C-alpha positions in Angstrom: 0.5 0.1 0.0 2.9 2.5 0.6 4.1 2.5 -2.7 0.0 3.3 -4.3 0.1 6.2 -1.4 4.0 7.4 -2.6 2.5 7.1 -5.6 -0.5 9.0 -5.1 1.3 12.3 -3.2 4.0 12.5 -6.0 0.8 12.3 -9.2 -1.5 14.2 -7.3 0.5 16.6 -5.2 3.1 17.6 -8.7 -0.8 18.6 -10.3 -1.4 20.1 -7.1 1.2 22.9 -7.4 -1.1 25.6 -9.2 -4.1 24.4 -6.8 -1.8 25.4 -3.6 1.3 27.9 -4.4 0.2 28.6 -7.9 2.8 31.8 -6.9 5.5 29.7 -6.6 5.4 28.2 -9.6 5.5 30.9 -12.0 8.6 32.4 -10.3 9.9 28.9 -11.3 8.9 28.5 -14.4 10.8 32.5 -14.6 13.5 31.2 -12.7 14.1 27.8 -14.9 12.6 28.1 -18.0 9.5 26.6 -18.8 10.7 23.6 -20.8 12.9 22.7 -17.9 9.6 23.1 -15.4 7.5 21.5 -18.2 10.2 18.6 -18.0 10.7 18.2 -14.8 7.1 18.2 -14.1 7.0 15.1 -17.0 9.1 13.0 -15.5 8.4 14.0 -11.6 4.1 13.3 -13.6 5.7 9.7 -14.7 7.2 8.7 -11.9 4.2 9.3 -10.1 1.5 7.1 -12.3 4.7 4.4 -12.6 4.4 4.1 -8.8 0.4 4.2 -8.6 0.0 1.4 -11.1 2.5 -1.0 -9.6 1.3 0.1 -5.8 -2.3 -0.6 -7.4 -0.9 -3.6 -8.7 0.6 -5.1 -5.5 -2.3 -3.8 -3.4 -4.8 -5.9 -5.5 -2.5 -9.3 -4.5 -4.1 -8.8 -0.7 -6.6 -6.4 -1.3 -8.5 -4.9 2.0 -12.2 -5.3 1.3 -14.2 -2.4 2.9 -17.3 -3.2 1.5 -19.0 -5.2 -1.5 -20.0 -3.4 -3.8 -23.7 -4.8 -5.7 -23.0 -6.1 -8.8 -25.2 -3.3 -10.3 -22.8 -0.4 -9.3 -20.1 -2.0 -12.2 -23.5 -1.3 -14.5 -23.8 2.2 -12.9 -19.3 2.5 -13.5 -19.7 1.6 -17.5 -22.5 4.4 -17.6 -21.1 7.4 -15.8 -17.6 6.5 -17.3 -19.0 7.3 -21.0 -19.8 11.1 -20.5 -16.1 10.7 -19.1 -14.4 9.7 -22.0 -16.8 12.7 -23.6 -15.6 15.4 -21.6 -12.5 14.5 -22.0 -12.6 14.5 -25.4 -14.1 18.1 -25.1 -10.8 18.7 -23.2 -8.9 18.6 -26.9 -11.3 19.6 -29.1 -11.4 23.8 -29.7 -14.7 25.9 -29.6 -16.7 23.3 -28.1 -19.9 24.3 -26.0 -19.1 21.8 -23.5 -15.5 23.0 -22.8 -17.5 26.9 -23.0 -20.1 25.7 -20.9 -18.1 23.8 -18.0 -14.6 25.6 -18.5 -12.8 22.2 -17.6 -14.5 19.4 -19.2 -11.6 16.5 -18.0 -11.8 17.5 -14.5 -15.3 17.2 -14.4 -14.7 14.1 -16.3 -12.3 12.8 -13.7 -14.3 13.6 -10.8 -17.2 10.9 -13.3 -14.7 8.2 -13.8 -13.7 8.4 -9.9 -16.7 8.3 -8.9 -17.6 6.0 -10.6 -15.0 3.8 -10.1 -15.2 4.2 -6.3 -19.2 3.6 -6.1 -18.2 -0.1 -8.0 -15.0 -1.3 -5.7 -15.1 -2.1 -1.8 -10.8 -2.5 -1.6 -8.5 0.1 0.4 -6.8 0.7 -1.9 -9.6 1.7 -4.5 -10.5 3.6 -1.7 -7.0 5.4 -1.9 -6.9 5.3 -5.4 -10.7 6.8 -6.7 -11.0 8.9 -3.3 -8.0 11.1 -4.0 -8.7 11.7 -7.2 -12.1 12.7 -6.3 -10.7 14.9 -4.0 -7.9 16.3 -6.3 -10.6 16.9 -9.3 -12.6 18.5 -7.2 -10.6 21.4 -6.1 -8.4 21.4 -9.5 -11.2 22.0 -10.8 -12.3 25.4 -7.5 -9.5 25.9 -8.7 -9.4 26.2 -11.6 -12.3 28.9 -12.7 -11.4 30.7 -10.0 -8.3 31.2 -11.7 -10.2 31.7 -14.8 -13.1 34.2 -13.2 -10.2 36.6 -11.6 -7.8 36.5 -15.3 -11.5 37.4 -17.2 -11.3 34.1 -19.7 -14.2 33.2 -22.0 -13.9 30.8 -23.6 -15.6 30.8 -27.8 -17.3 28.5 -29.0 -17.1 26.8 -32.9 -20.5 25.3 -34.3 -22.4 22.5 -33.1 -20.1 20.0 -35.7 -17.6 20.6 -32.6 -19.6 19.6 -30.3 -20.4 16.6 -32.1 -16.6 15.4 -32.9 -16.1 15.3 -29.4 -19.3 13.9 -28.9 -18.8 11.3 -31.4 -15.2 10.3 -30.2 -15.9 10.0 -26.8 -18.1 7.4 -27.9 -16.1 5.4 -30.4 -13.1 6.2 -27.3 -15.2 4.6 -24.7 -16.9 1.3 -26.3 -13.1 1.0 -27.6 -11.7 1.3 -24.2 -14.5 -0.4 -22.3 -15.3 -3.0 -24.4 -11.5 -4.1 -25.3 -8.7 -2.3 -23.6 -10.0 -2.2 -20.0 -9.7 -6.0 -19.5 -6.5 -6.2 -21.2 -5.0 -3.4 -18.8 -7.5 -4.1 -15.5 -8.5 -8.1 -16.0 -12.1 -5.9 -15.7 -14.5 -6.6 -18.7 -16.9 -4.1 -17.9 -19.2 -5.6 -20.1 -18.5 -9.9 -19.7 
């Protein structure tokens, strides 16, 4: 469990710098340069996610069960991850109405993903992993929206076509991931 906790601390800690120390982050970028900052950030993120994956796998060898979720929660999780995928994609398709209205759809998608998995899984490792991501995404969303308001950011939207593209890619990505990749990567088939 220690490896999982260290990985979460490194990964989410790195991703929380802007939440808790935005001025410090700005000073460091000015001091060492944006590319070097991004390089260090990427190294820390990769190290953190590697520890998270390894630690979660280790925790699965001797799981500590806190509760046994009913089967219907697996179906709920599969359903909730569909809008999570659409939100994730809409964060990268420029000019979507989804992004303009939500502001930070990737963070909302992360909240949905984490909540869905928290409901459908009952081990201590699941609570640590998905609960940590849920709390982080809530805090990051609040901080990001506050930054946007203080900076006066207004997102422009393109036509409905951009939302249609985000919706289509999100649905296809969700289906392919849930139908094929999830079982291969994590040993759990959402539709199986």
